[in-house]
DSSP file (Angstrom, degrees, kcal/mol; ACC not computed):
  #  RESIDUE AA STRUCTURE BP1 BP2  ACC     N-H-->O    O-->H-N    N-H-->O    O-->H-N    TCO  KAPPA ALPHA  PHI   PSI    X-CA   Y-CA   Z-CA
    1    1 A X              0   0    0      0, 0.0     2,-0.4     0, 0.0     0, 0.0   0.000 360.0 360.0 360.0 131.4    0.0    0.0    0.0
    2    2 A X        -     0   0    0      1,-0.1     3,-0.1     0, 0.0     2,-0.0  -0.738 360.0-123.5 -88.3 128.8    1.4    3.4   -1.0
    3    3 A X        -     0   0    0     -2,-0.4     5,-0.1     1,-0.1    -1,-0.1  -0.340  37.2 -91.4 -67.7 152.9    1.1    6.1    1.7
    4    4 A X    >>  -     0   0    0      1,-0.1     4,-1.3     3,-0.1     3,-1.2  -0.321  39.6-110.7 -61.9 149.8   -0.8    9.3    0.8
    5    5 A X  H 3> S+     0   0    0      1,-0.3     4,-2.5     2,-0.2     3,-0.2   0.837 115.3  57.0 -54.1 -38.4    1.5   12.0   -0.6
    6    6 A X  H 3>>S+     0   0    0      1,-0.2     4,-2.0     2,-0.2     6,-0.6   0.828 104.0  53.8 -65.7 -28.6    1.2   14.3    2.4
    7    7 A X  H <>5S+     0   0    0     -3,-1.2     4,-1.0     2,-0.2    -1,-0.2   0.860 111.3  45.6 -71.6 -34.8    2.4   11.5    4.7
    8    8 A X  H  <5S+     0   0    0     -4,-1.3    -2,-0.2    -3,-0.2    -1,-0.2   0.902 114.2  49.1 -72.1 -41.9    5.5   11.1    2.5
    9    9 A X  H  <5S+     0   0    0     -4,-2.5    -2,-0.2     1,-0.1    -3,-0.2   0.922 133.6   2.7 -66.0 -47.0    6.2   14.8    2.2
   10   10 A X  H  <5S-     0   0    0     -4,-2.0    -3,-0.2     2,-0.3    -2,-0.1   0.551  85.6-120.2-124.5 -10.8    6.0   15.9    5.9
   11   11 A X  S  <<S+     0   0    0     -4,-1.0     2,-0.3    -5,-0.6    -4,-0.2   0.540  86.1  84.2  79.0   4.6    5.4   12.8    8.0
   12   12 A X  S    S-     0   0    0     -6,-0.6    -2,-0.3     1,-0.1    -1,-0.3  -0.874  86.0 -88.8-132.6 166.3    2.1   14.3    9.3
   13   13 A X     >  -     0   0    0     -2,-0.3     4,-2.5    -3,-0.1     5,-0.2  -0.248  43.0-104.1 -70.6 164.3   -1.5   14.4    8.2
   14   14 A X  H  > S+     0   0    0      1,-0.2     4,-2.6     2,-0.2     5,-0.2   0.872 119.0  51.0 -59.5 -40.8   -2.8   17.2    5.9
   15   15 A X  H  > S+     0   0    0      2,-0.2     4,-2.5     1,-0.2    -1,-0.2   0.934 112.2  45.5 -66.4 -45.2   -4.6   19.0    8.7
   16   16 A X  H  > S+     0   0    0      2,-0.2     4,-2.4     1,-0.2    -1,-0.2   0.895 112.9  52.2 -63.5 -39.2   -1.5   19.0   11.0
   17   17 A X  H  X S+     0   0    0     -4,-2.5     4,-2.2     2,-0.2    -2,-0.2   0.930 111.0  46.2 -62.2 -46.4    0.6   20.1    8.1
   18   18 A X  H  X S+     0   0    0     -4,-2.6     4,-2.6     1,-0.2    -2,-0.2   0.906 112.2  51.1 -63.5 -41.5   -1.7   23.1    7.2
   19   19 A X  H  X S+     0   0    0     -4,-2.5     4,-2.5     2,-0.2    -1,-0.2   0.900 109.7  50.0 -64.1 -40.2   -1.9   24.1   10.9
   20   20 A X  H  X S+     0   0    0     -4,-2.4     4,-2.0     2,-0.2    -1,-0.2   0.916 111.7  48.2 -62.8 -42.7    1.9   24.1   11.2
   21   21 A X  H  X S+     0   0    0     -4,-2.2     4,-2.1     2,-0.2    -2,-0.2   0.913 111.0  50.6 -65.7 -41.9    2.2   26.2    8.1
   22   22 A X  H  X S+     0   0    0     -4,-2.6     4,-2.8     1,-0.2    -2,-0.2   0.930 109.3  51.3 -59.0 -45.7   -0.4   28.6    9.4
   23   23 A X  H  X S+     0   0    0     -4,-2.5     4,-2.4     1,-0.2    -1,-0.2   0.873 106.4  55.1 -60.9 -37.0    1.4   28.9   12.7
   24   24 A X  H  X S+     0   0    0     -4,-2.0     4,-2.5     1,-0.2    -1,-0.2   0.950 112.5  41.7 -60.6 -48.9    4.6   29.7   10.9
   25   25 A X  H  X S+     0   0    0     -4,-2.1     4,-2.5     2,-0.2     5,-0.2   0.875 111.0  56.3 -69.4 -36.1    3.0   32.6    9.0
   26   26 A X  H  X S+     0   0    0     -4,-2.8     4,-2.0    -5,-0.2    -1,-0.2   0.944 111.8  44.1 -56.8 -46.9    1.2   33.8   12.1
   27   27 A X  H  X S+     0   0    0     -4,-2.4     4,-2.7     2,-0.2    -2,-0.2   0.923 111.4  52.3 -65.5 -45.4    4.5   34.0   13.9
   28   28 A X  H  X S+     0   0    0     -4,-2.5     4,-0.9     1,-0.2    -1,-0.2   0.907 110.0  49.7 -58.7 -41.8    6.3   35.7   11.0
   29   29 A X  H >< S+     0   0    0     -4,-2.5     3,-0.6     1,-0.2     4,-0.3   0.921 112.2  46.5 -64.5 -43.9    3.6   38.4   10.8
   30   30 A X  H >< S+     0   0    0     -4,-2.0     3,-1.4     1,-0.2    -2,-0.2   0.902 110.8  53.0 -65.4 -39.0    3.7   39.1   14.5
   31   31 A X  H >< S+     0   0    0     -4,-2.7     3,-1.4     1,-0.3    -1,-0.2   0.667  89.4  78.0 -71.5 -15.0    7.5   39.3   14.4
   32   32 A X  T << S+     0   0    0     -4,-0.9    -1,-0.3    -3,-0.6    -2,-0.2   0.731  93.1  53.5 -64.4 -18.3    7.4   41.8   11.6
   33   33 A X  T X  S+     0   0    0     -3,-1.4     3,-1.8    -4,-0.3    -1,-0.3   0.522  80.4 127.4 -91.0  -7.6    6.6   44.4   14.3
   34   34 A X  T <  S+     0   0    0     -3,-1.4     3,-0.1     1,-0.3    -3,-0.0  -0.245  80.0   1.2 -56.7 130.9    9.6   43.5   16.5
   35   35 A X  T 3  S+     0   0    0      1,-0.2     2,-0.3     0, 0.0    -1,-0.3   0.515  97.8 130.7  74.8   5.8   11.7   46.5   17.4
   36   36 A X    <   -     0   0    0     -3,-1.8    -1,-0.2     1,-0.0     2,-0.2  -0.659  57.6-120.5 -93.2 149.3    9.6   49.1   15.6
   37   37 A X     >  -     0   0    0     -2,-0.3     4,-2.3     1,-0.1     5,-0.2  -0.487  30.3-110.2 -77.1 155.8    8.3   52.3   17.2
   38   38 A X  H  > S+     0   0    0      1,-0.2     4,-2.1     2,-0.2     5,-0.2   0.914 119.1  49.8 -53.5 -46.6    4.6   52.8   17.3
   39   39 A X  H  > S+     0   0    0      1,-0.2     4,-1.4     2,-0.2    -1,-0.2   0.888 108.8  52.2 -64.0 -39.0    4.7   55.5   14.7
   40   40 A X  H  4 S+     0   0    0      1,-0.2    12,-0.4     2,-0.2     3,-0.3   0.930 113.7  43.3 -61.9 -44.8    6.8   53.4   12.3
   41   41 A X  H  < S+     0   0    0     -4,-2.3    12,-2.9     1,-0.2    13,-0.4   0.837 118.3  43.8 -69.7 -33.2    4.4   50.5   12.5
   42   42 A X  H  < S+     0   0    0     -4,-2.1     2,-0.6    -5,-0.2    -1,-0.2   0.576  90.9  93.6 -93.0 -11.0    1.2   52.6   12.2
   43   43 A X  S  < S-     0   0    0     -4,-1.4     9,-0.4    -3,-0.3     2,-0.2  -0.733  73.6-130.5 -89.9 122.1    2.3   55.0    9.4
   44   44 A X        -     0   0    0     -2,-0.6     7,-0.2     7,-0.2     6,-0.1  -0.497  11.3-158.3 -65.4 135.8    1.3   54.0    5.8
   45   45 A X  S    S+     0   0    0      5,-0.4     2,-0.4    -2,-0.2    -1,-0.1   0.662  80.5  45.3 -89.4 -18.6    4.3   54.2    3.5
   46   46 A X  S >  S-     0   0    0      4,-0.2     3,-2.3     3,-0.1    -1,-0.2  -0.994 100.0-104.2-127.0 128.7    2.2   54.5    0.4
   47   47 A X  T 3  S+     0   0    0     -2,-0.4     3,-0.1     1,-0.3    -2,-0.1  -0.227 105.3  10.8 -53.7 132.6   -0.8   56.8    0.2
   48   48 A X  T 3  S+     0   0    0      1,-0.3    -1,-0.3    -4,-0.1     2,-0.3   0.478 107.7 106.4  78.8   2.3   -4.1   54.9    0.5
   49   49 A X  S <  S-     0   0    0     -3,-2.3    -1,-0.3     1,-0.1    -3,-0.1  -0.738  75.4 -94.7-111.0 160.9   -2.3   51.7    1.5
   50   50 A X        -     0   0    0     -2,-0.3    -5,-0.4    -3,-0.1    -4,-0.2  -0.336  32.5-121.4 -74.1 155.3   -2.2   50.0    4.9
   51   51 A X     >  -     0   0    0     38,-0.3     4,-2.0    -7,-0.2    -7,-0.2  -0.336  35.7 -99.7 -77.6 171.4    0.5   50.4    7.4
   52   52 A X  H  > S+     0   0    0     -9,-0.4     4,-2.2   -12,-0.4     5,-0.2   0.913 129.0  52.3 -60.0 -41.8    2.5   47.4    8.6
   53   53 A X  H  > S+     0   0    0    -12,-2.9     4,-2.5     1,-0.2    -1,-0.2   0.881 107.3  53.1 -61.2 -37.6    0.3   47.5   11.7
   54   54 A X  H  > S+     0   0    0    -13,-0.4     4,-2.4     2,-0.2    -1,-0.2   0.869 106.6  51.8 -65.1 -37.6   -2.7   47.5    9.4
   55   55 A X  H  X S+     0   0    0     -4,-2.0     4,-1.5     2,-0.2    -2,-0.2   0.938 111.8  46.0 -64.1 -46.3   -1.5   44.4    7.5
   56   56 A X  H  X S+     0   0    0     -4,-2.2     4,-0.8     1,-0.2     3,-0.3   0.916 113.0  50.0 -63.7 -41.9   -1.0   42.5   10.8
   57   57 A X  H >X S+     0   0    0     -4,-2.5     4,-1.3     1,-0.2     3,-1.0   0.903 105.9  57.8 -60.4 -41.6   -4.5   43.7   12.0
   58   58 A X  H 3X S+     0   0    0     -4,-2.4     4,-2.6     1,-0.3    -1,-0.2   0.850  96.7  61.8 -57.2 -37.4   -5.9   42.5    8.7
   59   59 A X  H 3X S+     0   0    0     -4,-1.5     4,-1.7    -3,-0.3    -1,-0.3   0.796 101.2  52.8 -66.1 -26.0   -4.7   39.0    9.3
   60   60 A X  H <X S+     0   0    0     -3,-1.0     4,-2.5    -4,-0.8    -1,-0.2   0.893 108.7  50.1 -69.8 -40.1   -6.8   38.7   12.4
   61   61 A X  H  X S+     0   0    0     -4,-1.3     4,-2.6    27,-0.2     5,-0.2   0.932 108.8  52.0 -62.1 -46.7   -9.8   39.8   10.3
   62   62 A X  H  X S+     0   0    0     -4,-2.6     4,-2.6     1,-0.2     5,-0.3   0.931 113.5  43.5 -56.8 -47.9   -9.1   37.1    7.7
   63   63 A X  H  X>S+     0   0    0     -4,-1.7     4,-2.6     1,-0.2     5,-0.6   0.884 111.5  54.9 -66.9 -37.2   -8.9   34.4   10.3
   64   64 A X  I  X>S+     0   0    0     -4,-2.5     5,-3.0     3,-0.2     4,-0.6   0.902 113.8  41.0 -61.7 -41.2  -12.0   35.7   12.0
   65   65 A X  I  <>S+     0   0    0     -4,-2.6     5,-2.3     3,-0.2    -2,-0.2   0.960 126.9  29.4 -70.0 -51.8  -14.0   35.5    8.8
   66   66 A X  I  <5S+     0   0    0     -4,-2.6    -3,-0.2    -5,-0.2    -2,-0.2   0.754 130.1  31.9 -89.7 -25.1  -12.8   32.2    7.5
   67   67 A X  I  <5S+     0   0    0     -4,-2.6    -3,-0.2    -5,-0.3    -1,-0.2   0.501 133.4  24.2-111.1  -4.6  -11.8   30.2   10.6
   68   68 A X  I  XXS+     0   0    0     -5,-0.6     4,-3.0    -4,-0.6     5,-0.5   0.662 128.4  34.4-117.3 -64.3  -14.4   31.6   13.0
   69   69 A X  I  ><S+     0   0    0     -5,-3.0     4,-2.6     1,-0.2    -3,-0.2   0.941 122.6  46.0 -59.9 -49.4  -17.4   33.0   11.2
   70   70 A X  H  4<S+     0   0    0     -5,-2.3    56,-2.0    -6,-0.2    57,-0.6   0.798 119.4  41.6 -67.0 -28.0  -17.3   30.4    8.3
   71   71 A X  H  45S+     0   0    0     55,-0.2    54,-0.4    54,-0.2    -2,-0.2   0.895 129.7  22.9 -84.3 -43.2  -16.9   27.5   10.8
   72   72 A X  H  <5S-     0   0    0     -4,-3.0    -3,-0.2     2,-0.1    -2,-0.2   0.709  89.8-128.5-100.7 -22.3  -19.3   28.5   13.5
   73   73 A X     << +     0   0    0     -4,-2.6    -4,-0.2    -5,-0.5    -3,-0.1   0.468  58.1 146.5  81.8   1.0  -21.8   30.8   11.8
   74   74 A X        -     0   0    0     -6,-0.5    -1,-0.3     1,-0.1    -2,-0.1  -0.362  52.7-106.3 -66.8 151.6  -21.2   33.4   14.6
   75   75 A X     >  -     0   0    0      1,-0.1     4,-1.9    -3,-0.1     5,-0.2  -0.332  21.9-114.4 -75.8 161.7  -21.5   37.0   13.5
   76   76 A X  H  >>S+     0   0    0      1,-0.2     5,-2.3     2,-0.2     4,-2.1   0.878 118.9  55.8 -61.9 -37.7  -18.5   39.2   13.1
   77   77 A X  H  45S+     0   0    0      1,-0.2    -1,-0.2     2,-0.2     6,-0.0   0.922 107.3  48.6 -61.6 -43.2  -19.7   41.3   16.0
   78   78 A X  H  45S+     0   0    0      1,-0.2    -1,-0.2     2,-0.1    -2,-0.2   0.862 113.2  47.8 -64.0 -35.4  -19.9   38.2   18.2
   79   79 A X  H  <5S-     0   0    0     -4,-1.9    -1,-0.2     2,-0.1    -2,-0.2   0.788 114.3-120.0 -75.5 -28.2  -16.3   37.3   17.2
   80   80 A X  T  <5 +     0   0    0     -4,-2.1     2,-0.3     1,-0.3    -3,-0.2   0.794  69.5 122.5  91.6  32.4  -15.1   40.8   17.8
   81   81 A X  S   <S-     0   0    0     -5,-2.3    -1,-0.3    -6,-0.1    -2,-0.1  -0.818  73.9 -72.5-118.7 163.1  -13.9   41.7   14.3
   82   82 A X        -     0   0    0     -2,-0.3    -1,-0.1     1,-0.1     6,-0.1  -0.244  33.4-150.5 -56.0 138.3  -15.0   44.6   12.0
   83   83 A X  S    S+     0   0    0     -7,-0.1     2,-0.4    -6,-0.0    -1,-0.1   0.879  81.0  62.2 -75.6 -39.3  -18.4   44.1   10.6
   84   84 A X  S >  S-     0   0    0      1,-0.1     3,-1.4    -8,-0.0     4,-0.2  -0.725  73.6-145.0 -93.1 134.6  -17.6   46.1    7.5
   85   85 A X  G >  S+     0   0    0     -2,-0.4     3,-0.9     1,-0.3     4,-0.3   0.703  96.9  73.6 -68.2 -17.1  -14.9   44.9    5.1
   86   86 A X  G 3  S+     0   0    0      1,-0.2    -1,-0.3     2,-0.1     3,-0.2   0.721 100.1  44.6 -66.3 -19.9  -14.1   48.6    4.5
   87   87 A X  G <  S+     0   0    0     -3,-1.4     3,-0.4     1,-0.1    -1,-0.2   0.410  83.4  93.9-104.6   1.1  -12.5   48.7    7.9
   88   88 A X  S <  S+     0   0    0     -3,-0.9   -27,-0.2     1,-0.2    -1,-0.1   0.720  90.2  41.7 -76.4 -18.0  -10.5   45.6    8.0
   89   89 A X  S    S+     0   0    0     -4,-0.3   -38,-0.3    -3,-0.2    -1,-0.2   0.631  97.3  96.7 -93.7 -16.3   -7.2   47.1    6.9
   90   90 A X        -     0   0    0     -3,-0.4     2,-0.3    -4,-0.1   -40,-0.1  -0.478  63.7-143.7 -82.8 140.5   -7.5   50.3    8.9
   91   91 A X        -     0   0    0     -2,-0.2     2,-0.2   -49,-0.1   -37,-0.1  -0.730  19.5-130.5 -92.3 152.2   -5.9   50.8   12.3
   92   92 A X    >   -     0   0    0     -2,-0.3     3,-1.7     1,-0.1    -1,-0.0  -0.619  24.0-108.8 -96.6 161.0   -7.7   52.8   14.9
   93   93 A X  T 3  S+     0   0    0      1,-0.3    -1,-0.1    -2,-0.2    -2,-0.0   0.808 121.2  53.5 -58.0 -28.5   -6.3   55.6   16.8
   94   94 A X  T 3  S+     0   0    0      2,-0.0    -1,-0.3     5,-0.0     2,-0.2   0.555  84.5 110.9 -85.4  -7.6   -6.3   53.4   19.9
   95   95 A X    <   +     0   0    0     -3,-1.7     2,-0.3     4,-0.1     3,-0.1  -0.463  41.4 174.1 -70.7 136.3   -4.4   50.6   18.2
   96   96 A X     >  -     0   0    0     -2,-0.2     4,-2.7     1,-0.1     5,-0.3  -0.859  47.7-102.9-129.4 167.6   -0.8   50.0   19.4
   97   97 A X  H  > S+     0   0    0     -2,-0.3     4,-2.4     1,-0.2     5,-0.2   0.945 124.5  48.5 -55.5 -47.0    1.7   47.3   18.5
   98   98 A X  H  > S+     0   0    0      1,-0.2     4,-2.4     2,-0.2    -1,-0.2   0.910 112.4  46.7 -61.8 -43.9    0.8   45.6   21.8
   99   99 A X  H  > S+     0   0    0      2,-0.2     4,-2.4     1,-0.2    -1,-0.2   0.883 112.9  48.9 -69.8 -37.2   -3.0   45.8   21.3
  100  100 A X  H  X S+     0   0    0     -4,-2.7     4,-2.7     2,-0.2    -1,-0.2   0.910 112.2  48.7 -68.6 -40.7   -2.8   44.5   17.7
  101  101 A X  H  X S+     0   0    0     -4,-2.4     4,-2.6    -5,-0.3    -2,-0.2   0.929 112.3  49.0 -62.6 -44.6   -0.6   41.6   18.7
  102  102 A X  H  X S+     0   0    0     -4,-2.4     4,-2.0    -5,-0.2    -2,-0.2   0.914 113.1  47.0 -61.8 -42.7   -2.9   40.7   21.6
  103  103 A X  H  X S+     0   0    0     -4,-2.4     4,-2.4     2,-0.2    -2,-0.2   0.918 111.6  50.5 -65.7 -43.4   -6.0   40.9   19.3
  104  104 A X  H  X S+     0   0    0     -4,-2.7     4,-3.0     1,-0.2    -2,-0.2   0.916 110.2  50.0 -60.4 -42.9   -4.3   38.8   16.7
  105  105 A X  H  X S+     0   0    0     -4,-2.6     4,-2.3     2,-0.2    -1,-0.2   0.877 108.9  53.1 -64.5 -36.1   -3.3   36.2   19.3
  106  106 A X  H  X S+     0   0    0     -4,-2.0     4,-2.2     2,-0.2    -2,-0.2   0.938 113.0  42.8 -62.0 -46.5   -6.9   36.1   20.5
  107  107 A X  H  X S+     0   0    0     -4,-2.4     4,-2.9     2,-0.2    -2,-0.2   0.897 110.7  56.2 -68.1 -40.3   -8.2   35.5   17.0
  108  108 A X  H  X S+     0   0    0     -4,-3.0     4,-2.4     1,-0.2    -1,-0.2   0.932 110.3  45.7 -54.4 -46.6   -5.4   32.9   16.3
  109  109 A X  H  X S+     0   0    0     -4,-2.3     4,-2.6     2,-0.2    -2,-0.2   0.904 111.7  50.7 -67.8 -41.3   -6.5   30.9   19.4
  110  110 A X  H  X S+     0   0    0     -4,-2.2     4,-2.5     2,-0.2    -1,-0.2   0.929 110.5  50.7 -59.5 -44.1  -10.2   31.2   18.4
  111  111 A X  H  X S+     0   0    0     -4,-2.9     4,-1.6     1,-0.2    -2,-0.2   0.928 111.2  47.3 -60.7 -46.2   -9.4   29.9   15.0
  112  112 A X  H  X S+     0   0    0     -4,-2.4     4,-2.2     1,-0.2    -1,-0.2   0.918 111.7  51.9 -60.2 -43.2   -7.4   26.9   16.4
  113  113 A X  H  < S+     0   0    0     -4,-2.6    -2,-0.2     1,-0.2    -1,-0.2   0.902 109.1  48.8 -60.5 -43.9  -10.3   26.2   18.8
  114  114 A X  H  < S+     0   0    0     -4,-2.5    -1,-0.2     1,-0.2    -2,-0.2   0.788 115.7  43.3 -71.2 -27.2  -12.9   26.1   16.0
  115  115 A X  H >< S+     0   0    0     -4,-1.6     3,-2.2    -5,-0.2    -1,-0.2   0.788  87.8 111.5 -85.3 -30.4  -10.8   23.8   13.8
  116  116 A X  T 3< S+     0   0    0     -4,-2.2     3,-0.1     1,-0.3    -3,-0.0  -0.128  84.1  14.0 -50.3 132.7   -9.7   21.5   16.5
  117  117 A X  T 3  S+     0   0    0      1,-0.3     2,-0.3     0, 0.0    -1,-0.3   0.403 100.0 114.6  84.0  -2.4  -11.3   18.0   16.2
  118  118 A X    <   -     0   0    0     -3,-2.2    -1,-0.3     4,-0.1     2,-0.1  -0.772  62.1-128.4 -99.9 146.0  -12.5   18.5   12.7
  119  119 A X    >   -     0   0    0     -2,-0.3     3,-1.6    -3,-0.1    13,-0.4  -0.478  27.7-106.7 -85.6 163.3  -11.2   16.5    9.7
  120  120 A X  T 3  S+     0   0    0      1,-0.3    13,-2.8    12,-0.2    14,-0.3   0.802 121.2  45.9 -61.5 -28.5   -9.9   18.1    6.6
  121  121 A X  T 3  S+     0   0    0     11,-0.2    -1,-0.3    10,-0.2     2,-0.1   0.363  82.1 125.4 -97.4   5.7  -13.0   17.0    4.6
  122  122 A X    <   -     0   0    0     -3,-1.6    10,-2.0     1,-0.1     2,-0.5  -0.418  58.5-133.3 -60.6 137.4  -15.5   18.1    7.4
  123  123 A X  E     -A  131   0A   0      8,-0.2     2,-0.3     9,-0.1     8,-0.2  -0.841  22.4-172.2 -99.7 130.3  -18.0   20.5    5.9
  124  124 A X  E     -A  130   0A   0      6,-3.1     6,-2.2    -2,-0.5   -53,-0.1  -0.848   9.8-164.8-116.5 156.7  -18.9   23.7    7.7
  125  125 A X    >   +     0   0    0    -54,-0.4     3,-1.5    -2,-0.3     4,-0.2   0.262  50.0 115.4-130.2  13.5  -21.7   26.0    6.7
  126  126 A X  T 3  S+     0   0    0    -56,-2.0   -55,-0.2     1,-0.3   -56,-0.2   0.787 102.0  15.6 -59.8 -29.5  -21.2   29.3    8.5
  127  127 A X  T 3  S-     0   0    0      1,-0.8    -1,-0.3   -57,-0.6   -57,-0.1  -0.162 140.8 -56.8-131.3  36.9  -20.7   31.2    5.2
  128  128 A X  S <  S-     0   0    0     -3,-1.5    -1,-0.8   -58,-0.1     2,-0.2  -0.100  88.0 -45.6  98.1 156.5  -22.0   28.5    2.9
  129  129 A X  S    S+     0   0    0     -4,-0.2     2,-0.3    -3,-0.1    -4,-0.2  -0.365  71.4 150.1 -66.0 127.3  -20.8   24.9    2.7
  130  130 A X  E     -A  124   0A   0     -6,-2.2    -6,-3.1    -2,-0.2     2,-0.2  -0.981  42.8-113.1-148.9 153.7  -17.0   24.5    2.6
  131  131 A X  E  >  -A  123   0A   0     -2,-0.3     4,-2.0    -8,-0.2    -8,-0.2  -0.590  25.5-121.2 -86.1 155.6  -14.5   21.9    3.7
  132  132 A X  H  > S+     0   0    0    -10,-2.0     4,-2.8   -13,-0.4     5,-0.2   0.893 114.9  57.7 -59.1 -39.9  -12.1   22.7    6.5
  133  133 A X  H  > S+     0   0    0    -13,-2.8     4,-2.6     1,-0.2     5,-0.2   0.926 105.6  48.5 -57.8 -45.7   -9.3   21.9    4.0
  134  134 A X  H  > S+     0   0    0    -14,-0.3     4,-1.9     1,-0.2    -1,-0.2   0.890 112.4  48.8 -65.6 -37.3  -10.5   24.7    1.7
  135  135 A X  H  X S+     0   0    0     -4,-2.0     4,-2.6     2,-0.2     5,-0.2   0.931 112.7  47.3 -65.7 -45.2  -10.8   27.2    4.5
  136  136 A X  H  X S+     0   0    0     -4,-2.8     4,-2.6     1,-0.2    -2,-0.2   0.901 112.8  48.0 -65.4 -40.5   -7.3   26.4    5.8
  137  137 A X  H  X S+     0   0    0     -4,-2.6     4,-2.2    -5,-0.2    -1,-0.2   0.874 111.5  51.5 -69.0 -34.4   -5.7   26.6    2.4
  138  138 A X  H  X S+     0   0    0     -4,-1.9     4,-2.1    -5,-0.2    -2,-0.2   0.957 113.6  43.1 -63.1 -49.7   -7.5   29.9    1.7
  139  139 A X  H  X S+     0   0    0     -4,-2.6     4,-2.9     1,-0.2     5,-0.2   0.887 111.7  55.4 -65.4 -38.2   -6.3   31.4    5.0
  140  140 A X  H  X S+     0   0    0     -4,-2.6     4,-2.3    -5,-0.2    -1,-0.2   0.926 108.8  46.8 -59.3 -45.3   -2.8   30.0    4.4
  141  141 A X  H  X S+     0   0    0     -4,-2.2     4,-2.2     2,-0.2    -1,-0.2   0.899 112.9  50.1 -66.0 -38.7   -2.6   31.7    1.0
  142  142 A X  H  X S+     0   0    0     -4,-2.1     4,-2.8     2,-0.2    -2,-0.2   0.938 112.5  46.1 -62.2 -47.2   -3.8   35.0    2.5
  143  143 A X  H  X S+     0   0    0     -4,-2.9     4,-2.1     2,-0.2    -2,-0.2   0.868 111.4  52.2 -67.4 -34.9   -1.3   34.9    5.3
  144  144 A X  H  X S+     0   0    0     -4,-2.3     4,-1.8    -5,-0.2    -1,-0.2   0.932 111.9  46.3 -64.2 -44.4    1.5   34.0    2.9
  145  145 A X  H  X S+     0   0    0     -4,-2.2     4,-2.0     1,-0.2    -2,-0.2   0.926 113.0  49.4 -62.1 -45.2    0.6   36.9    0.8
  146  146 A X  H  X S+     0   0    0     -4,-2.8     4,-2.7     1,-0.2    -1,-0.2   0.822 106.0  57.2 -66.0 -30.9    0.4   39.2    3.8
  147  147 A X  H  X S+     0   0    0     -4,-2.1     4,-2.3     2,-0.2    -1,-0.2   0.902 105.8  50.4 -65.2 -40.2    3.8   38.0    5.0
  148  148 A X  H  X S+     0   0    0     -4,-1.8     4,-2.0     2,-0.2    -2,-0.2   0.919 111.1  48.9 -61.1 -43.7    5.3   39.1    1.7
  149  149 A X  H  X S+     0   0    0     -4,-2.0     4,-2.7     1,-0.2     5,-0.2   0.931 110.8  50.0 -60.0 -45.5    3.6   42.5    2.2
  150  150 A X  H  X S+     0   0    0     -4,-2.7     4,-2.8     1,-0.2     5,-0.2   0.872 107.6  54.1 -65.1 -35.8    4.9   42.8    5.7
  151  151 A X  H  X S+     0   0    0     -4,-2.3     4,-2.2     2,-0.2    -1,-0.2   0.924 111.6  45.2 -61.4 -44.2    8.5   41.9    4.6
  152  152 A X  H  X S+     0   0    0     -4,-2.0     4,-2.2     2,-0.2    -2,-0.2   0.931 114.9  47.0 -66.2 -46.1    8.4   44.7    2.1
  153  153 A X  H  X S+     0   0    0     -4,-2.7     4,-2.3     2,-0.2    -2,-0.2   0.914 112.7  49.1 -63.9 -42.9    6.9   47.3    4.5
  154  154 A X  H  X S+     0   0    0     -4,-2.8     4,-2.7    -5,-0.2     5,-0.2   0.920 110.3  51.0 -62.7 -43.1    9.3   46.3    7.3
  155  155 A X  H  X S+     0   0    0     -4,-2.2     4,-2.2    -5,-0.2    -1,-0.2   0.900 110.8  49.3 -60.8 -40.2   12.3   46.7    4.8
  156  156 A X  H  X S+     0   0    0     -4,-2.2     4,-2.0     2,-0.2    -1,-0.2   0.896 110.5  50.3 -66.7 -39.5   11.0   50.1    3.8
  157  157 A X  H  X S+     0   0    0     -4,-2.3     4,-1.7     1,-0.2    -2,-0.2   0.933 112.2  46.8 -62.5 -45.9   10.7   51.2    7.4
  158  158 A X  H  X S+     0   0    0     -4,-2.7     4,-1.5     1,-0.2    -2,-0.2   0.862 110.2  53.4 -66.8 -34.8   14.2   50.0    8.2
  159  159 A X  H  X S+     0   0    0     -4,-2.2     4,-0.8    -5,-0.2    -1,-0.2   0.880 106.1  53.5 -65.6 -37.9   15.6   51.8    5.1
  160  160 A X  H >< S+     0   0    0     -4,-2.0     3,-0.6     1,-0.2    -1,-0.2   0.887 104.7  55.9 -62.5 -38.6   13.9   55.0    6.2
  161  161 A X  H 3< S+     0   0    0     -4,-1.7    -1,-0.2     1,-0.2    -2,-0.2   0.910 105.0  50.7 -58.3 -42.8   15.7   54.7    9.6
  162  162 A X  H 3<        0   0    0     -4,-1.5    -1,-0.2    -5,-0.1    -2,-0.2   0.670 360.0 360.0 -73.3 -15.1   19.0   54.5    7.9
  163  163 A X    <<        0   0    0     -4,-0.8    -3,-0.2    -3,-0.6    -2,-0.1   0.449 360.0 360.0  80.4 360.0   18.1   57.6    5.9
């Protein structure tokens, strides 16, 4: 009997593999804020685009929608994320590096909790029928893209420092 490809590639099941990859990107995004001043993190470098803090905040929204709302059917208000998609990239005047990290960690934990015990082919219906695998791969691609954004923004911030 030939083992499934994911078992050969990583030695773990598909769900564990996806969760590990998500955790890697979650950590990379949070660490993109390391050593930055509040103003550096919160200032957009390109007019009309999010700040680095806004990108990290956005990743909480993405997980809240796809790994909390879509899994449980709870409203965004109940989850504690912006109701309007127009606000998900924006930082608020009260946002700080510490508060955004704390909020992201809260959403990370909620997302893990809602997925726990479900198989990759389990169907959830909070935003229409979808498999857990499709939700995790969607969020994984979003976080990977956002990690690239955060790398570019952080590099630009550090370049500004050097003058």
